N, C-alpha and C positions, 0 to 999 in steps of 0.2 A: 066263280063258277061252281054250281052245285053238282052233286053226284050224277044227277040225271043228264046234265049238259056234258059232263065228262064221258058218260056212257055213250051218248049220241056221237060225240067227237070220235071216240074209239071205234064205234061201229062204222061210221062214215069212212074213217081212214082205212079200216081193215077191208071193207067192201071195195073201196077204190084201189087199194094196193093189190088185192087179188085180181082185179080187172087189169091192172098194169101187167101183172105176171101172166095172165091169160093172153093178153095181146102179144106177149113174147113167146107164146106157145108153151107156157108152164102153168102149173097148178090148174090143170084142166078140170079137176074135180073139186077145186076149192081147197081150203085149209085141211091139212091132215093133222090130227092131234094125238097126243099121248099124255096121260097123267104124269108119267115119269119126267117128260120134258118140261111140262108146266111146273112141276115141283122143283126142278133144277133152276128154272128161271126165278122162282120165288127165293131160292137160295142166293143166286147171283145178282139180283136186281140192284141191291144197294151198292155193291162194288162197281157194277156197270155204270150206274147213274153218276157215281163219283167221278169216274173217268170221262164220261160223256159230257157232263156239265163243265168240267175243266177245259174241255176242248170245243164246246159248242159254238162259242162266238167266232173262233178262228176257222173251225172246220165243221160247219153244221151238217153237211151231207155225210161226212164220216161219222159224226156222233150218232146219227140215225142209222146209217147202213151197217155200221160195225155190229149193232145188235142182231142184225140179220145173219152176219157171218158167225157170230157166237151161236145163234140158234142152229145154223148148219153144222158147226163143229160138234155141238152136243148131240144132235140127231145122228151124226155119223158114228159117234162113240156108242150111242144107244144101240144102233144097228150092229156094230162090230161085236160088242161084248159088254153089256151094261153092268153085269156083276163085277167085271174088272175095272170099268171106268166110272162108275157112278159116284165115287168119292173124290174125283179129281177137283182140285180147287179152281176157282175162277181164273187165276193167273196162268193156269195150264195152257190157256188159249192165247196168251201173249206171244208175240214173236220176239226176235232178237232185240228189237227196239221197244219192248214192252207193248203198251196199247197201240202205239203208232203203226205197227205192222201186223196187228191182229188179223186183218183181212188176208194178207198174203200167207201168214202162218196157217190159218185154217184152210185156205184154198189149196195151197201147194204142199204143205207138210202133213196136215191131218187128213184132208180129203184126197190128196195126191192127184189133183186134176192137172191136166196139161195147160199150157198158157192160153190156148184158144178157148177151152171150156171155162177156165177161170175168168177170162175176159168177159165171156157171155154172162156169167153169174154177176160179176161186178157191174156190168152195164145195167142189168135188171135192177139190182139193189140201188144203183145210182139214180135210175129213173124213178124208183119208189121214193127215194129221199127227196128228189126235186118235187114230186107230186105232194109229198107230206108238207114240205116247206110252203108250197103254194096254198095248200089247205089252211095252214096256220096263218099265213098272211091274209088270205081271203076272209077268214073268220075274225081278223083283227086281234089275234092273240099275241101279246108281247112276251118274248122269251124271258125277260128279266123280272117277271112278276110271279106271284104265287100261282095264278092261273096258268101262266106259261110253263112253270115247273111241272104242274100236275098234268098238263097236256103232253109235255115231252115225256114224262114217265109213262103215260099211256101209249105214246107213239113208240117208245123203245120196246114196250111189251109187244105191240103189233109187229114191229120189225123182227123181233126174236121169233115169233110164231111164223111169220112169212119165211124166214130163213130155215127154220126147222122143217116146215112143209116142203120147201124147195128140195132139201136134202132127202127127206123121206120119199118124195116123188122120184128123185134120181135113183134111189135105192129100190125102186119098183113097188113101193107100198101103194095101196089103193084104199079108198074109203069102203068100209064094209058096214052096212047098217045092221045093227043088232036089234032084234025084236024082243 
């Protein structure tokens, strides 16, 4: 796959996942972005991919969705006090079972959601993961190939952005167009 094909895959996936979230009455204005959050993903991506690749064959939905939970956790810390939290290492988001319960740690310890709200977020990210896997299969991308690796890296990035946007929206941020 060339760079252009990867860019098209990423845009198609991102547009589709935003629609999944909008159908769940979230991300009404689309993705919310921050250079701080993007920079943190650039710092974390290698560690995240190492965890996700090790778990993809057995837990493909989790390998995708957990990047969304990571994005939510980072966005929450950004909203709380970025000066205090901007240096936290990637493993700060691990739960008591390391990567295996990153989702629960972010939802219930960092975001402090109740079980009902946490379930709604989990359901949205699970739906996104299933949609992503469907797109990968539809496009005939094999996970165990170089193309598969690069597509998954792009997918993890999209999930991180989706998660960050979900949390920014929950924190009442809105898109503001700057002229």
